[in-house]
C-alpha positions as CSV (number, residue, x, y, z in Angstrom):
1,M,99.1,85.0,208.1
2,Q,102.3,84.7,206.1
3,D,103.1,86.7,203.0
4,S,105.4,83.9,201.6
5,P,105.4,80.2,201.7
6,I,106.2,78.6,205.1
7,P,109.6,77.0,205.1
8,I,109.7,73.3,206.1
9,R,110.4,72.9,209.8
10,T,111.8,70.0,211.7
11,L,109.7,68.7,214.6
12,T,110.0,65.8,217.0
13,E,107.6,63.0,216.3
14,L,106.1,63.5,219.8
15,D,105.6,67.3,219.3
16,H,104.0,66.6,215.9
17,I,101.5,64.1,217.3
18,R,100.6,66.3,220.3
19,L,100.1,69.4,218.2
20,Q,98.2,67.6,215.5
21,N,95.8,66.2,218.1
22,M,95.4,69.6,219.8
23,I,94.5,71.3,216.5
24,R,91.9,68.6,215.8
25,R,90.3,68.8,219.2
26,H,90.4,72.6,219.7
27,P,90.5,74.4,216.3
28,V,88.8,77.5,217.8
29,A,91.8,78.1,220.2
30,L,93.7,79.5,217.2
31,A,93.2,83.0,215.9
32,P,91.8,83.2,212.3
33,G,94.6,82.4,209.8
34,D,96.9,81.0,212.5
35,S,95.4,77.5,212.3
36,D,96.3,77.4,208.6
37,T,99.9,78.4,209.4
38,L,100.4,76.0,212.3
39,A,98.6,73.2,210.4
40,S,100.8,73.8,207.4
41,I,103.9,73.7,209.5
42,I,102.7,70.4,211.1
43,D,101.6,68.8,207.8
44,N,104.8,69.6,206.0
45,A,107.3,69.1,208.8
46,D,110.4,66.8,208.7
47,L,109.9,64.5,211.6
48,V,112.8,63.3,213.8
49,S,112.8,61.1,216.9
50,P,113.3,63.1,220.1
51,E,116.7,61.4,220.6
52,E,118.0,62.6,217.2
53,I,116.8,66.3,217.4
54,P,119.6,68.8,217.0
55,G,120.3,70.9,220.1
56,D,120.0,74.2,218.2
57,L,116.4,73.6,217.2
58,V,113.3,75.0,219.0
59,T,111.0,72.2,220.3
60,M,108.1,72.4,222.7
61,K,109.1,73.6,226.1
62,S,112.4,75.1,224.8
63,R,113.6,78.3,226.5
64,V,115.0,80.7,223.9
65,V,116.4,84.2,223.5
66,I,115.3,86.2,220.5
67,A,116.3,89.7,219.3
68,D,113.7,91.9,217.6
69,C,114.8,92.6,214.0
70,T,113.7,96.2,214.2
71,S,114.7,97.4,217.7
72,G,117.3,94.8,218.7
73,A,115.5,94.3,222.0
74,K,116.1,90.8,223.4
75,S,113.5,88.6,225.1
76,T,113.7,85.2,226.8
77,L,110.7,83.1,225.9
78,T,109.6,79.5,226.7
79,L,107.5,77.8,224.0
80,C,104.6,76.0,225.6
81,Y,101.2,74.4,225.1
82,P,98.2,76.7,225.4
83,D,97.2,75.6,228.9
84,E,100.7,76.5,230.2
85,A,100.9,79.9,228.6
86,E,101.7,82.9,230.8
87,P,102.8,85.7,228.5
88,A,103.8,88.0,231.4
89,K,106.3,85.4,232.5
90,G,107.6,84.8,228.9
91,H,105.7,81.5,228.5
92,I,104.2,81.7,225.1
93,S,101.7,79.4,223.5
94,V,102.7,77.6,220.3
95,F,99.2,78.6,219.1
96,S,100.2,82.3,219.3
97,P,101.6,83.9,216.2
98,I,105.1,84.3,217.7
99,G,105.0,80.7,219.1
100,T,104.1,79.3,215.7
101,G,106.9,81.4,214.2
102,L,109.5,79.9,216.6
103,L,108.5,76.3,216.4
104,G,111.1,74.2,214.5
105,L,113.5,77.1,214.0
106,R,117.3,76.8,214.4
107,V,119.6,79.3,216.1
108,G,120.3,82.1,213.7
109,E,117.1,81.8,211.8
110,I,114.4,84.5,211.8
111,A,110.8,84.0,213.0
112,H,108.1,86.0,211.1
113,W,104.6,86.6,212.4
114,H,101.8,89.2,212.5
115,G,100.8,90.8,215.7
116,P,97.1,91.3,216.9
117,D,97.1,94.6,215.0
118,G,98.1,92.9,211.8
119,V,101.5,94.5,211.7
120,A,104.4,92.2,210.5
121,A,107.1,91.4,213.1
122,S,110.3,89.4,213.1
123,A,113.0,88.3,215.5
124,Q,116.2,86.4,215.2
125,L,116.6,83.3,217.3
126,Q,119.8,84.1,219.2
127,T,120.2,81.1,221.4
128,I,118.5,78.1,223.0
129,E,119.0,78.2,226.8
130,F,117.1,75.0,227.4
131,Q,115.8,72.3,225.1
132,P,114.2,69.2,226.8
133,E,115.6,66.7,224.4
134,A,119.1,68.1,224.8
135,S,118.9,67.5,228.5
136,G,117.7,63.9,228.0
137,D,114.0,64.5,228.5
138,Y,112.4,62.9,225.5
139,L,108.8,63.0,226.8
140,A,108.4,66.7,227.7
């Protein structure tokens, strides 16, 4: 759950369609409150064709480095679909609070989310190590 309005994010048209369909088919896969946040992001997103997406923006299957805003600790994460999630390997589901927080962010922006214990957390997007669209993969 967010304390403030969710800023408009930019998504690829393909990510938008896939995520919209996943939410419709599997609404229980999301934690309470998370479906509203992700649905709001999807419903209000600016849509761009995969070929036109900026290289500094988090899309599905992007590998990113974030820095915790409190501790400064850095983590490398890959944003993935729920069936590909392996948190121990840094593969986080877009349906998770941190995954939803990262979707559509640009380098330098801050992701905000609440952990399972309800405590607010935030991290700055430091860099995008890999983005499928930037490497010419428009169907990832």
